[in-house]
N, C-alpha and C positions, 0 to 999 in steps of 0.2 A: 502494502500499499504507498502510495506518497504520500509526501508530508505535505501537511497544509500550508499554506502560503501566505501568510500575514501583511495588509501593507500597510505603510504610513501614509496621508494623504498631507500634502502643504498646500494650505490654501495659499489665493496671493494675497502680500500685503497692503494694505490700502491704500500706497504709496502707487504700488503696482493693477488695483484693480481702479482705478480713478484716471492713469495712462491708458490702460485697457479699454476704460469707456468711452473717452473719447476719439480715439480709433474705432470703437463699436457706435458709435451712434451714425455713419453713414449705413453700416451694413447691417444694423437694426430696422431701420428707413426701406432698404432695398427687403429685405425680411418679410414689413409689414407688407409692402406692395404683394411681394410674393405669399401671403398668408389671404391674403383679399383675394384675388384669384382661385385659388385650390381651397378646398375642402378641408378639415379639420382632421389628421389622421388619428385610424383608430385607436393606437399606443395610449394617446394621450387621458384615455378613461383612463389606462394601468398605472399611471404618476402615483406614487405616496400624497396622501396631504399633506399643508404644509402644518408641520407642530405647531399648539400653541404656547407659547412660555409664560410663566410667570409672571417675570420681572423682565425686565428691558439687560441685554446681552453689551457691557463694554463692548467683546471684542466682534462681535461677529454683527451683521449686518442680515439684511433679508435674504439676500441672494446666495451668502457661505449658509445660511440655514436651509436652504431649497436644495442646496447642495448636498445637503448633510444626510439629508431628507432622505434621497435616494441610497446611502450607503448603509441606511441603519437595516438590521433585522426584520425583516416582516412583523415579528412579534410585539414589538414597538412602534406600530406605525399608529397615529392617530393619537398617539398619548398625548397628554401635555409634558411639557420641560418643566421641571420644576428647581431653579438657581437654589440648589443646595448653601454657594460658599461662592465668597467675589474677594476678591483681596482688597477691592476698593472697600469693600464697607465691611468684611471681618477680618481683614485685617494678614501680615503677609505670616502666617504662622503653620506650620505641617501637623502639630497638634489643634489648633482649629479645623482644620480640612480634616481631620477625623473625628474630631466630638462632632459638626453639622453631620456626615456620612452616617452616625454612627445610628442604629436601628434601619436607615434604608437599604434594604436588601434589592430592589431591586437593576433594571440595567443604570450605566452608571454615563456622563462623558464630559473627557476631563479637555478643556478649551485652553491654551495657553498662546500668547503674547510674550516675544518679547522685545527687549530695547529698541529694537530696528524695526519692529512691528510687523515681522513673521510670524502668521499664526499657524499653528501647527498639530497635527490630531491622528490617532488612532481608528479602524475604523475593521469590522467583523464580530467577530459570535462569541469565539473564545476568552477565558474570562482567566486563565491558568497561567497569563505572566507577567502576571507583580509582585512586588514584593517592596517591603514595603516596612517601618521602624520607624524610631520617633529620631531619626534624625537623615533621613532621607526616604526620596519616592521612587523608586526605577520599572523601567519597561524595559522589556526585551533583552537577550543577554547574547551573547558570543564571541570568544577571545578573550575573555576575564574583560567585555566592554558591555556597555548594558544603549540600547536605542535610544535612553532619556533617562535621563536622573533631576531631580530633583534636591536642593540643597531644604534643610529641616525649617529654616527661617520662608521659602520658601521665594531666597532671591534671585541664586545663582541656579543654573543647572550646567546641562551637558547633553550631549546625541553626539553617536558614534556611530556607524555601521556596527548591523550587530545580525549574527545568521538565522534569530526567532524571526523576523520581518523582514530579514532581506533587504536591508534599508539602507539609503545615504543619511548623512548627516542633514537632522532637519533643518538646522540656522541657519543662518550664515557662517556663521563660525564653531566648532567643536565646543563649545565657552560660551557664555552669553548671559544676562541676567533680565533677567522677570520681568516684563511688566506688568501683566496683567494673568492672573488664574480662575477659573471659575469652572464650578464643577454642579453640573444638570441631570438631574435623576429622571429619568426620561421612564414615568408610569405614572 
C-alpha cells in the first residue's frame, strides 16, 4: 500500500493577492462576458457551501476562506467556523492556545501569518501528525526537522522540508516571526 501524501497549502500574501487582483481585473471582465454567453456549468452545484464564521478573521479574506472550503473534508462542509483562539485577542502564548482549545474535540484549522505577510496552512484528514508540549508545537517530521514549528510564546516559528508532508519551506525564510495566529474549530 502506498503512503498517503499530504500537502501544505501556502496562500498568497495580501500584497501578492492585491497584485494579482489588479492583473486579474481585465480577465474578470472577459470571463463575465463569456459567462453571459454560456450557461452555468452543472458542477457549480457540487461546490461546497461557504462556511459561516462566528468572528471576523484577521488573516483570511473571503477568497481564502472560499479556497480553503474546497480542501476540507466533506464531513465538515457547511459547519460554522468558531474562532477559539486569536493572538490579537488572546495574546501570544502556547499555553493560552491549549487552554482555549480544551474541550473541543472536532476538527480544527490553524491559520498563521508571519511578519512578511505569508499565510500557510495544512489540509487533509489525518490528525496523527502533531506533537505539542508547553514549550513548542510541531507538525510533520523527517530528517530531524519539522514541517512547521512554533515556540511556546507563539512568536518565533520555523518551517523545513519534511518527509511527512513532502513540503517545501512554507515561509520566505526557514526562521520567521509570527504576526497573527488563529485557531478555528470546524463544528
